[in-house]
GUDRENVEX-25435 format. One record per residue (C-alpha): x, y, z. Coordinates in Angstrom, 1 decimal, always signed. Each point is the difference from the previous one (the first is absolute). Layout:
      xx      yy      zz
       X       Y       Z
...
! end
This chain:
      xx      yy      zz
    +8.7   -27.4    -8.9
    +3.2    -0.8    -1.7
    +1.0    +2.8    -2.8
    +0.7    -2.8    -2.8
    -3.7    -1.5    +0.9
    -1.8    +3.4    +0.1
    +1.5    +0.9    -3.5
    -1.6    -3.4    -1.1
    -3.5    +1.6    +0.8
    +1.4    +3.4    -1.5
    +0.6    -2.6    -3.4
    -3.5    -0.8    +0.2
    -1.2    +3.5    -0.2
    -0.2    +1.9    -3.0
    +1.0    +3.2    +1.2
    +0.6    +2.1    +3.3
    -1.7    +3.2    +1.8
    -0.5    +1.9    +3.0
    -3.1    +1.7    -0.5
    -3.6    -1.7    +0.1
    -1.0    +2.4    -2.8
    +2.5    -1.8    -2.4
    -0.9    -3.7    +0.8
    +0.3    -2.0    -3.0
    -1.3    -3.5    -0.1
    +2.8    -2.4    +1.4
    +2.0    +2.6    +1.2
    +1.9    -0.1    +3.3
    -0.9    +2.8    +2.4
    +2.6    +1.4    +2.5
    -0.8    +1.8    +2.9
    +1.7    +3.3    +0.2
    -0.4    +2.8    +2.9
    +0.1    +4.0    -0.6
    -0.8    +2.7    +2.2
    -3.6    -0.2    -0.3
    -0.7    -3.2    -0.8
    +0.6    -4.1    +0.9
    -0.2    -2.3    -2.9
    -0.4    -2.9    +2.6
    -3.0    +0.8    +0.0
    -1.6    +0.0    -3.7
    +2.4    -4.0    -0.3
    -3.7    -1.7    +0.3
    -1.5    +2.6    -2.9
    +3.1    -0.1    -2.1
    -0.8    -4.1    -0.3
    -3.7    +0.7    -0.6
    +1.0    +2.2    -2.7
    +1.8    -2.3    -1.6
    +3.4    -0.5    +1.5
    +1.1    -3.4    +0.7
    +2.3    +0.7    +2.7
    +0.3    +2.5    +2.5
    +3.1    +1.5    +2.3
    -0.4    +1.1    +3.4
    +2.3    +0.6    +3.0
    -2.9    +0.5    +2.8
    -0.8    -3.6    +1.2
    -3.7    +1.5    +0.7
    -0.6    +0.3    -4.0
    +1.4    -3.6    -0.9
    -3.9    -1.2    +0.0
    +0.3    -2.1    -2.9
    +2.2    -2.7    -1.8
    +0.9    +1.9    -2.9
    +1.1    +3.2    +2.5
    +4.0    -0.6    +0.8
    +1.3    +1.5    +3.4
    +3.4    +1.0    -0.6
    +2.2    +2.2    +2.5
    +0.0    +3.4    -2.3
    -1.9    +0.4    -2.9
    +2.5    +2.6    -1.8
    +3.0    -1.8    +0.9
    -1.6    -3.2    -1.4
    -1.0    +1.8    -3.3
    +3.6    +1.3    -0.2
    +1.4    -3.5    +0.5
    -2.6    -1.8    -2.7
    +1.3    +2.5    -2.2
    +3.5    -0.3    -0.1
    -0.4    -4.1    +0.4
    -2.0    +0.3    -3.5
    +2.8    +2.3    -1.1
    +2.9    -2.7    +0.8
    -2.2    -2.5    -1.4
    -0.5    +1.1    -3.4
    +3.6    +1.6    -0.7
    -1.7    +3.0    -2.1
    +2.3    +2.8    -0.7
    -0.5    +2.6    +2.0
    +1.0    +3.6    -0.7
    -0.8    +2.0    +3.1
    -0.5    +4.0    -0.1
    +0.1    +2.9    +2.0
    +0.1    +3.9    +0.4
    -0.7    +3.2    +0.7
    -1.8    +0.9    -3.3
    -0.8    -1.7    -3.1
    -0.1    -3.8    +1.4
    -3.5    -0.8    -1.0
    +0.2    +1.8    -3.4
    +3.5    -2.1    -0.5
    -1.5    -2.9    +1.1
    -2.8    +0.5    -2.7
    +2.6    +0.9    -2.7
    +2.3    -3.7    +0.8
    -3.0    -1.9    +0.3
    -1.0    +1.7    -3.8
    +3.2    -1.0    -1.1
    +1.0    -3.1    +1.6
    -3.6    -0.8    -1.7
    +1.3    +0.0    -3.1
    +1.8    -3.7    +0.2
    -1.4    -1.2    +3.5
    -2.4    -0.8    +2.0
    +0.0    +2.4    +3.0
    -1.5    +0.5    +3.2
    +0.0    +3.3    +1.8
    -1.1    +2.4    +2.5
    -3.8    +1.0    -0.8
    -0.3    +3.4    +0.9
    +2.3    +1.1    +3.0
    -0.3    -3.1    +2.3
    +3.2    +0.4    +1.3
    -0.1    -0.2    +4.0
    +0.2    -3.0    +2.2
    -3.2    -1.3    -0.9
    -0.2    +1.1    -4.0
    +3.5    -1.7    -0.5
    -1.2    -3.1    +1.3
    -3.4    -0.2    -2.0
    +2.2    +0.5    -3.1
    +2.1    -2.6    +0.7
    -2.7    -2.2    +0.6
    -1.6    +0.7    -3.1
    +3.2    -1.6    -2.0
    -0.7    -2.9    -2.1
    +2.6    -2.8    -1.9
    -0.6    +2.0    -3.4
    +1.3    +3.1    +1.3
    +3.5    +0.5    -1.1
    +1.2    +3.3    +1.8
    -1.8    +1.7    +2.5
    +0.1    +3.6    +1.0
    -0.7    +1.1    +3.6
    -0.3    +3.5    +1.0
    +1.4    +0.7    +3.7
    -1.3    +3.4    +1.8
    +1.1    +1.4    +3.6
    -0.4    +3.0    +2.3
    +2.0    -1.4    +2.7
    +3.2    -1.3    +0.6
    +0.5    -3.8    -0.1
    -3.1    -0.6    -2.2
    +1.7    -0.9    -3.2
    +1.9    -2.6    +1.8
    -3.2    -1.4    +1.2
    -1.2    -0.1    -3.4
    +3.3    -1.4    -2.0
    +0.2    -2.8    +2.4
    -3.8    -1.3    -1.1
    +0.9    +0.5    -3.8
    +3.4    -0.8    +0.2
    +0.7    +1.7    -3.1
    +2.7    -0.9    -2.6
    +0.3    +3.3    -2.0
    -0.7    +3.4    +1.6
    -0.3    +3.5    -1.7
    -0.6    +3.0    +2.7
    -1.1    +2.8    -2.4
    +1.0    +3.1    +2.4
    +0.1    +1.3    +3.3
    -1.3    +3.3    +0.9
    -2.0    +1.6    +3.2
    -3.4    -1.7    +0.6
    -1.0    -1.6    +2.9
    +2.4    +2.2    +2.1
    -2.5    +0.0    +3.2
    +0.6    -3.8    -0.2
    +3.3    -0.4    -1.0
    +1.5    +3.0    +2.3
    +2.7    +1.2    -2.7
    +0.7    -0.1    -3.9
    +3.2    -2.3    +1.4
    -3.1    -2.3    +1.6
    -1.5    -0.1    -3.6
    +3.2    -1.0    -1.6
    +0.9    -2.7    +2.6
    -3.8    -1.6    -0.2
    +0.1    +0.1    -3.9
    +3.4    -1.6    -0.4
    -1.3    -3.3    +2.3
    -0.6    -1.4    -3.5
    +3.5    +0.5    -0.9
    +1.2    -1.4    +3.1
    -2.3    -3.5    -0.3
    +1.3    -0.3    -3.5
    +3.8    +0.6    +1.2
    -0.7    -3.2    +3.1
    -1.4    -2.0    -2.7
    +3.3    +0.5    -2.0
    +1.0    +2.8    -2.6
    -3.7    -0.4    -1.6
    -0.6    +2.8    -3.3
    -1.5    +3.3    +1.3
    -1.3    +2.8    -3.1
    +1.5    +3.5    +0.6
    -0.9    +3.4    -0.8
    +3.8    +1.0    -0.6
    -0.1    +3.7    +0.7
    -1.6    -0.4    +3.3
    +2.7    +0.4    +2.7
    -2.0    -1.5    +2.7
    -0.8    -3.2    -1.7
    +3.9    -0.9    -1.0
    +0.9    +0.2    +3.6
    -2.4    -2.7    +0.7
    +1.2    -2.8    -2.8
    +3.2    -0.6    +1.3
    +0.5    -4.1    -0.4
    -3.3    -0.3    -2.3
    +0.3    -0.4    -3.9
    -1.2    +3.4    -1.3
    -2.0    +0.1    -3.3
    +0.4    +4.1    -0.6
    -2.7    +2.2    -1.9
    -0.1    +3.6    -0.1
    +0.7    +2.9    -2.1
    +3.7    +0.0    -0.8
    +1.1    -1.8    -3.4
    +1.5    -3.5    +0.1
    -2.0    -1.5    +3.1
    -1.8    -3.3    -0.6
    -3.1    +2.1    -0.9
    +0.3    +3.6    -0.3
    -2.4    +2.6    -1.1
    -0.8    +4.0    -0.3
    -3.6    +1.8    -0.1
    -0.7    +1.1    -3.4
    -3.6    +1.6    +1.1
    -2.7    +0.5    +2.4
    -2.9    +2.2    -1.1
    -1.7    -1.7    +1.4
    +1.2    -3.8    +0.0
    +3.1    -1.3    +0.4
    +2.2    -0.4    -2.9
    +3.7    -1.3    +0.2
    +2.8    -1.9    -2.3
    +1.3    -3.4    +1.5
    +3.3    -1.6    -0.9
    +1.1    -3.6    +1.0
    +2.1    -2.4    -2.0
    +1.4    +3.0    -2.3
    -3.3    +0.8    -1.7
    -2.5    +3.0    +1.3
    -3.9    -0.4    -0.1
    -2.5    +3.1    +0.7
    -2.8    -1.0    +2.4
    -3.3    +2.1    -0.2
    -1.4    -0.4    +3.2
    -3.7    +0.8    +1.7
    +1.9    +0.8    +3.3
    +0.0    +3.4    +1.1
    +3.4    +1.5    +1.4
    +3.3    -0.2    -0.7
    +0.9    -1.5    +3.2
    -1.9    -3.1    -1.2
    +3.5    -0.7    -2.6
    +2.0    -1.5    +2.8
    -3.2    -2.6    +0.7
    -0.1    -0.7    -4.0
    +3.9    -0.5    -0.1
    -0.8    -2.3    +3.2
    -1.9    -2.2    -1.4
    +1.9    -0.1    -3.5
    +2.8    -1.0    +1.9
    -1.5    -2.7    +1.7
    -1.8    -1.4    -2.9
    +3.2    -0.1    -2.1
    +1.4    -1.6    +2.9
    -2.2    -2.8    -0.2
    +0.4    -0.1    -3.9
    -3.1    +2.2    -1.2
    +1.2    +1.5    -3.2
    +0.1    +3.6    +0.1
    -2.3    +0.4    -2.7
    -2.7    -1.9    +2.1
    +0.7    +2.1    +2.8
    -0.3    +3.2    -1.0
    -3.3    -0.8    -1.7
    -1.4    -1.4    +3.3
    +1.4    +3.6    +1.7
    -2.2    +1.7    -3.0
    -3.0    -2.1    +0.8
    +0.0    +0.2    +3.5
    -2.8    +2.3    +1.4
    -0.6    +1.4    +3.6
    -2.6    -0.4    +2.6
    -0.4    +0.6    +3.0
    +0.3    +3.8    +0.3
    +3.6    -0.4    -0.6
    +1.1    +2.5    -2.7
    -2.8    -0.3    -2.1
    -1.2    +2.4    -2.6
    -4.0    +0.4    +0.1
    -1.6    +2.4    -2.7
    -3.2    +1.6    +1.1
    -2.6    +1.8    -2.1
    +1.6    +3.2    +1.6
    +3.7    -1.0    +1.0
    +3.0    -2.4    -0.2
    +0.9    -1.3    +3.4
    +3.0    -1.5    +1.5
    -1.0    -2.2    +2.6
    +2.5    -1.3    +2.2
    -2.0    +0.2    +3.4
    +1.0    -3.8    +1.2
    +2.9    +1.5    +2.2
    +2.3    +2.7    +0.7
    +3.3    +0.7    +1.8
    +2.5    +2.7    -0.6
    +1.7    -1.7    -2.7
    -2.5    -1.0    -1.9
    -1.8    +3.3    +0.4
    +2.9    +1.7    -1.2
    +0.5    -2.0    -2.8
    -3.3    +0.2    -1.3
    +0.1    +4.1    -0.2
    +3.6    -0.3    -1.3
    -1.8    -2.2    -3.0
    -3.3    +2.6    -0.1
    +2.4    +2.8    -0.1
    +2.0    -1.7    -3.1
    -3.4    -0.7    -1.8
    -0.4    +2.8    -3.3
    -3.7    +0.1    +0.7
    -2.4    +2.7    +0.5
    -1.6    +1.4    +3.0
    +0.9    -2.3    +2.8
    -1.4    -0.4    +3.1
    +0.6    -1.9    +3.3
    -1.8    -2.1    +2.9
    +2.3    -0.9    +2.7
    -1.0    -1.9    +3.0
    +2.0    -0.4    +3.2
    +2.8    -2.3    +0.2
    -0.4    -2.0    +3.4
    +2.2    -2.1    +2.4
    +2.7    +2.8    +0.2
    +0.6    +0.1    +3.4
    +1.7    +3.1    +1.0
    +1.1    +1.0    -3.4
    -3.5    -0.1    -1.3
    +0.2    +4.2    +0.1
    +3.0    +0.6    -1.7
    -0.7    -2.5    -2.7
    -3.4    +1.5    -1.0
    +1.7    +3.3    +0.1
    +2.7    -1.3    -2.5
    -2.7    -0.8    -2.3
    -2.1    +3.2    +0.3
    +3.6    +2.0    -0.4
    +0.4    -2.1    -3.5
    -3.6    +0.8    -1.1
    +0.8    +3.6    +0.3
    +2.7    -0.5    -3.1
    -2.0    -2.4    -1.9
    -2.0    +2.7    -1.8
    -3.1    -2.1    +0.8
    -3.2    +1.9    -1.3
    -2.4    -1.5    +3.2
    +1.2    -1.3    +2.8
    -2.4    -1.9    +2.8
    +1.3    -1.0    +3.0
    -2.1    -3.2    +2.3
    +0.6    -0.3    +3.5
    +1.2    +1.4    +3.2
    +3.9    -0.8    -0.7
    +0.2    +2.3    -3.2
    -2.7    +2.5    +2.1
    +3.1    +0.7    +2.5
    +2.7    +0.8    -3.0
    +0.5    +3.3    -1.7
    -1.6    -0.8    -3.3
    -1.4    +1.7    -3.1
    -3.7    -1.5    -1.4
    -3.0    -0.7    +2.2
    +0.1    -2.8    +2.7
    -3.0    -2.2    +1.3
    -0.3    -1.9    +3.1
    -1.5    -3.1    -2.0
    -0.9    -1.5    -3.2
    -3.5    +0.6    +0.8
    +0.8    +3.5    +0.0
    +1.7    +0.1    -3.1
    -2.9    -2.1    -1.7
    -2.7    +2.7    +1.4
    +2.5    +2.8    -1.6
    +0.2    -2.1    -3.2
    -3.8    -0.3    -0.2
    -0.5    +3.9    -0.1
    +2.9    +0.9    -2.2
    +1.1    -3.0    -2.0
    +3.6    +0.4    -1.3
    +0.0    -0.6    -4.3
    +2.7    -0.4    -2.3
    +3.0    -0.9    +2.0
    +2.5    -2.4    +0.7
    -0.4    -0.9    +3.6
    +2.7    -1.9    +2.4
    -2.0    -1.7    +2.7
    +2.3    -1.5    +2.5
    -0.4    -1.0    +3.9
    +0.4    -2.4    +2.7
    -2.6    -2.8    -0.6
    -1.8    +1.1    +3.5
    -0.5    +3.4    -1.5
    -2.9    -1.7    -2.9
    +1.0    +2.2    -2.9
    -0.6    -2.9    -1.8
    -4.0    +1.3    +0.4
    +0.9    +2.8    -2.1
    +0.1    -0.2    -3.6
    -3.8    -0.6    -0.2
    -0.6    +3.5    +0.9
    +2.9    +0.7    -2.8
! end
């Protein structure tokens, strides 16, 4: 079936799903394959559950008129998304980076909503499946889209930008994450830079750049740069004015300074907020509205959230962790002028051969922080020279807290998602 004809079928549907647990009436089901499942086997079930059409790539499952056989379902999903993106012509801002891209994406969307109808990546659906699904949700009503792109191997951003074809770009930062997949820090930089490579090939498109980051500035040759950062005189500049516990900062743009009090934990979020304000200003959102949007944004999904329980105040940042984000969280926690500090840190995954060295750096830094109680979780931290208590798993931590619950602490909880530290707040 020709892509144009398939697109006509897509237009007759009211959404796309790859999961039979999320089959809305009249949607299009795309059968994908994973390590432990074959979506083709669920195509007929998807129709019974209300889908209008189903795409399969194995002929034996094309058993009904509304089950469409294609060569490769994943590739077809990506082609369909690109075709839809081109038909609508929506202005797209592509965003990637090692840390902060999801928070920055949310902040950009919050600011742009002050003036536009904005579509943006939900959660962190930022991979070779999530990006196409995000694009296929675009409608003619959307003025701008903010599309997040993630990667843990070389070439993945290149694949995603050729699907989304962004008009503008921002790389939040580059840091030591997924080193097992990238091979080196230089590999991280090259891969994130694939966003700018695409925009450069497109013809000098605008990118939004953190001015003080030397790695990012090296990637911008031939591009039109809008700079934000802490140096005075930039398109948008700012500096931290408080962080106990929420980030407060002053922001200067168009010769005027604005005081901003956020619901964000962490001075490292200053750049994320300034990026959002810079992008908003570029697209014509007035500074006052942009700053108000930042103030009103409340983070979700275990990303730098302040959670108050009856016994403690928790800084929950348990969605993910790498050496750069872990150190930034600890540096911020050290700066916070609050009593009785405690940390619960989980292993950082996918660091390859450098894993022990990076975990030891964190353990060494902890010894300088003056934190009253230190709890480390996982085998990597167990193999370091460290202070505090170490547990093999979150279940052991929960058992310990059930016997002796901490009280009266500010507690930073951070680790890779697979360490499951997000289970801890209910026990604290």
